[in-house]
N, C-alpha and C positions, 0 to 999 in steps of 0.2 A: 418951452415945450416939455411936457412930462417925459419920464424915462421910457415908458412903453412905446410912445410915438417915435422917440429917437431910435430905439432898437428896431422898430418896424421899418423905418426909412433906411436905416443902415443895412438891414437885410435886403432891402430892395435896391441898395446902392443909389439912393435918392437924396442924400444929405447935402445941404448947402454948406458953404464955407463956415458960416456962423454956427450952423447946427453941428457940423463936424467938430468944432471946438467944444461945444457943450457935451457931445458924446464922449470925447476924449477925457473929459473931466469926471466921468462916472467912475465909481469905485470898481465896478466889474469890467472896466475897459480892457485891462491886461488879459483877463480870462477869455473875453470875447475874441481878442486878437489871436490868442493861442488856438482857440477852437477853429477860427477861420483858417489859420495856417494848416492845421491837420486836415481840414476839409479839402483844401486845395491840393494837398499831397496825396489824398486817398485815391486809390485806383481799384476798381472792381476787378476781381480775378477774371482772366480770359475764359471763355466758355466755348469749347470745341464741340459743336453739336454732333458731328460725325463720329468722333471718338467716344463720346458719352453714349451715343446710340449703340455703337458696336459693343461696348462693355455690357450694357443692359441686355442686348440680344444674346451675347455669349452666355451670360448668367442664366437666362431663360432656357437656352438650348441645353446647358448642362443639367438643369433640373429635369427637363423632359427626357434626356438620355438616361439618367439614373432611374427615373420612373419606368422607362421602357425596359431597362435591364431587369428590374425587379419583377415586372410583369412577365417577362420571358422566362425568368428563373423560378417563378412561383410554382409551376407544376412540379419542378424538381424538388423544391422545398417540401411540397406536400407529400411527394413520394418518400423522401427521406424521413419525414415525420411519421408516416405510416409504417415504414420499416423499423424505426426505433420502437414505436409502440408495439408492433407485432413481435419483435424480438423480446421485449420486456414481458409481454403476455406469455410468449412461449416458454421463456425461462421460468416465469412464475409457475406456470402449469406443470412444467417438467419437474422442477424441484419439489413441487407439492406432492408428486408421486413417490418420492424417495422416503424411505425410513432411515432416520439418522439416530445414531446412538453415540454418546461421547462420555468421557470421564474427566474429572477435575484432578488437580494435584492430590496425592495421597489417596486416590480412589481407584478401585478396580471394579469391573462388572462382567457378568456373563450374559451373552445374547444367544437365544435360540433362533436359528434361521428357519425358513419355511420348510426345508427338506430334512429337518432333524440334525443338520450340521450345527456345531456349537463354536462360538467365538468367545474367547476370554480376552477382554480389553484391558491393557495396562493403563497406568496413570497418564493423564493429559493426552488422550488418544481419541480418535473418532473414526467410525465406519458409517457407510451409507449404502443402501441397496434398494432395488425396486421389487417390492414384494409381489406385485401383480404380475410381473413378467418373470418371476423367479423360475418357473418350470421350464421356460424356454431359454433363459439366460441366467445362469448362476454367476453373478458378477457383483463384487464388493469393492467399494472404494475405501482405501485406508490412509489415514494420516496419523502416524504414531506407531504403536506396537500392539500386536495381537497374536494370540496363539489359536490356530484353527484346527478343529477336528472335523474333517469333511466327510460327510456320508457319501457312499459310492453312488455314482450316477453319471450324469453328463459332465462335460468340462466345467471346472470351477476356476474363475479368475479373480485374483486380488490385484487391483490397480493402485499403484502409488505414483507419486511425482518422480520417483527415481527409476522405477521399472515395474514389470508385470510378472506375477507369479501364477503359474498355471498347474493345476493338478486334476486328478479324477477322484480319488478317494484316499486320503492320507492325513497325517498330522504334521504340522509345520508351524514355524514362528516367523513372522515378518516384522522387522524393525525399520521404520522409515523416519529418521530424524534429520535435523539440520546437519549437513555434511557427513551423514552416516547412514548407510543402507546395509542391512544384513538379513539373510534368509537361512534358517536352519531346518533341515528335514529330519523328523523323528520316526517317520514311518512312510513306506511307499516310495514314490518318486515325484520329484518337484522339478518343473521347468521354469527357469528364471530368464527373463528377457531384459537385458540392460544394454543401452546404447546400440540397439539393433543387433545384438549378439545374444545367442541362446546358450544357457548353461544347464546341464542336467545334474540334479543333486539326488542321489539315493539316500536311504536312511543312514544317519550318522555323519552326514556331510553338511557343510555350511559354506556360504559365500558371503564375503564382506567387501563393501566398497567404501574407501576413505580417500577423499581428494581425487576421485576418478581412478584410483588404483584398485584393482580387483585382487582379493586374497581368498584362497581356498583353505578351509580348516576342517577339523573333525569335531564331533561332540559325542561324549559318552552318556549324556543325559537322556532320559526318556521323555522329558518335557522341559520347557524353559524354567529356570530357577525362580523367576519373579512370580510365577503362579503360586509358589509356596512361600512368598513373602521374603525373598532374598534376591539380590542381583549378583550374578557371578560373571566374571570376565576372564578371557584368555587372550592376552596380548592386545588389549583394546586401548586406544589413545585416552590419555587422562581426561581430555576435555569431555568425552562422552561419559566417562565414569562420574565426573562432577555433575554433568547435566542430569544423569539418571538419579543421583542423590537429590538434586534440587526438586525433581518431579515427585520423588517418593516422600520427601519430608516438607515440601512446600517452603523451602528456604532458599536464600540467595547465597552464593559462595564467591568470595573474593580471594584470588590467588596472587602471591607476589610476582612481580614481573620477571624475576630471576628464574622462576619455575617454568620449564618448557611444558606447555599443555599438550604437546604431541607425544610426550613420553608414553611408553606402553605400560599398562597395568595388568597384572594377573592376580586375581583374588576375588573376594566377594564381600558384600556388606548386607546386613539384615535390614528389614523395613520397620521393625518394631522397637529399635533401641538406637536412638540418635547418636549418643556418645560412642557406643560400640562401633557404629557404622563409620563415624568420623575417624576413629582410631584406626580402623581397617584401611582407610584411604591414606591417612597422614603418615603413619609409621614407615611404610615402604619408601617414602620420598623424604624421610628425615624432616617432617613438618610438625608443627604444633598448631593449635587452633584456639580461637575464642569465639564466643557467640554474643553479638550485640543486637538486641531486638530480634529481627528475623534474618540476620546476616551472619554467616560463618566466615571468619577471617583467618586464613591460613598464613603462616609465616615460618621461615626457617628457624630451626633450633639455634639459639644463641650460644 
């Protein structure tokens, strides 16, 4: 009997004793027996219809619940989207109404306001105001430093991140820098609102805020010195003196760690002579300096 017939009869379990001997003599006999053994030991995994159905049902229910939640929240999403778009459009429209003037390092400029008031803007400063509403509301936003010559008329407000300065007609200087806020009155009367408290400054008086500490000082000047291209200081922390130098000369300054930047400085430096300005700052603190590219490096005298 040929091999194919023997295999077929073996699969049908229909081999005679003589045919079984022939089948056992086949080269593939051992492989067939191993296959047969694995087939006998093979068990199909148990299938729990109720458990499987429950799993499928729960999955479908979760999908429907998520879809239902999204449908219920959709009106709120739409309202939120409209609110965001509306706020963006309002901000865009509102900001478009403002006139903005700013200066770069080493730059100063003069701005004529709609009522003939004049603003002189120091380096790295910015003001903004609404020209169309000016007659009803004389209001200026300031970031940096500016000297104001305000024409007489209705109330005039200068809004800063540190406080508000209010006048009617006068001349005053406002300096609003990082960790430093100062108002000087040169003519008339100035009202300063800081931390919900009001301070009245007549001509010749100034108010300074450093680290939330309020200081009252006097000034004998008729206008701020920076208008005439020099910066003068009376017991001002060194960090603000250095910052002002950086703004006027567009340079960076590195100070040694041993130097206390909160030390007070009284003096001045010019805006048109870098070396002379640096000597004016360095000598009172026993410092020397070098300039590498656009960086001034101070160090103690050896």
